[in-house]
C-alpha angles and dihedrals in degrees: 000000000000128000144191123215132204128181126216137173095241144024098235129127095264091057093045095051095040089054093053092045092055092049092050089050092047095053090037094228144066127238110240092225129031129185118215139189116237094267118165091236090066109026143021116212111219129216091267091047092258117147122236116188118232106248097235092046090050090050090050091052094047090049093054095034101228124146115245121224128173131206119233114266115266092010106123091159089071090068103027093143090057092048090051092045091060090061091043091054093047092052098043105034105026104041115119094031105261122237122207141157100212119044094197092055090047092051089052088052091051090056089054090048087053090056092049092049090056092062088082118094120262111258092236111019101049095224123104114268089237091059092048091051090052088053090049092051089070087070096044128094122257119248113270115256092238122059120240111233109218107213146111124234122208138152128236137182116236117228124231090282093052095253129133133203126229124172092346090306127112124229125186123232117168135298086243090069096053107148092000129124115250133180123242121207108196123196130170092276108012141059109202117195115208136174125239090276088056092247111152114247104170135356117210132184106249111255118231105197138052132286097359131137135224114199126191104190100190097090090047098050092070089061092044090053089063090058102029097165090063094057094088089068093057128095089234092061092048091052094052120105113265093248091061094044091052092046095051092044089054093057130090119237094276091045091052090052092051091045094051093047090050092049088049091060092046097054096038111129096007121040095188103043092037093053092047091056092041091054091049089049097052092044093051094044094050091046087058091057095253122118109169117119094234090061089049091052091048091051090047094056091046090054093044095049099041107138094011099081110114127189107213121209113255112232110203123207120254093248093062108102117238116246120215117236111263117225114188118221106221093176088092089074090065089078088070090066130065089238138019116276130194117256115249 
């Protein structure tokens, strides 16, 4: 009568399988038999009401070894406990409406809440639900040695701007792949763009919505740096903080090139966090009366690495002679005075 809960931004197959995978890994075993509703992420109902397993779901089940069973359509009474559990979870875990900054951290917290909830006694058997679950685990399968990677692979053709479409949404790649075929690796929360050699080009957060766009500017800045005077007509330039727009505008052509290349390094890997730190860096540098791009870069790396600097112990080789500690004798300076004075 226990349960574990995970939250996702969508109801697609990747979210469905990722949720089960996390629960399996949390309890460190796999039930030998699982009952499912007739959800589209797992099964396709044919014209004659026959069930056809979705390929990825079938591979998932074969990997973990559990037996698949489906409830009859429109038969909620067959899983009454599950239907009631949905309401129980809503009332006990999602009231008041939770607020969080990181969905992965919150999902880990939900697994812990599931463990805590199972400390209550079973309504019929008298033992705690947690103890009953531990007894059930003796009959479950062990986790496979190799991890199952929950993802979908598909190809896409980039348009003349190097952008691809997936589920009505647009994701950037690189101008170098304009008109080329790329490979998309889609997970529950990421869209990873790769070339034909499966080398990662760009990693996007997966968009949940319709007709939206995710833009990673780093691959495009290299092209912009070759024609710096044209940057002010781009969406990237218009989205920059005013302090960066004014700085780039104030530079000559070579200065614009250096500024764009520097900005490209700062936002590499993370547009949002990189631009935040880059903006702090240029603001602090200009406030100190310095405006060259090298000083801005130095300030950026200081801000980025604050708290991460580590001084490692230096291990000398055995053949390096030991040097005795030198203690200076400052009493000799007393002779310069008429009388002895205490050292400061």
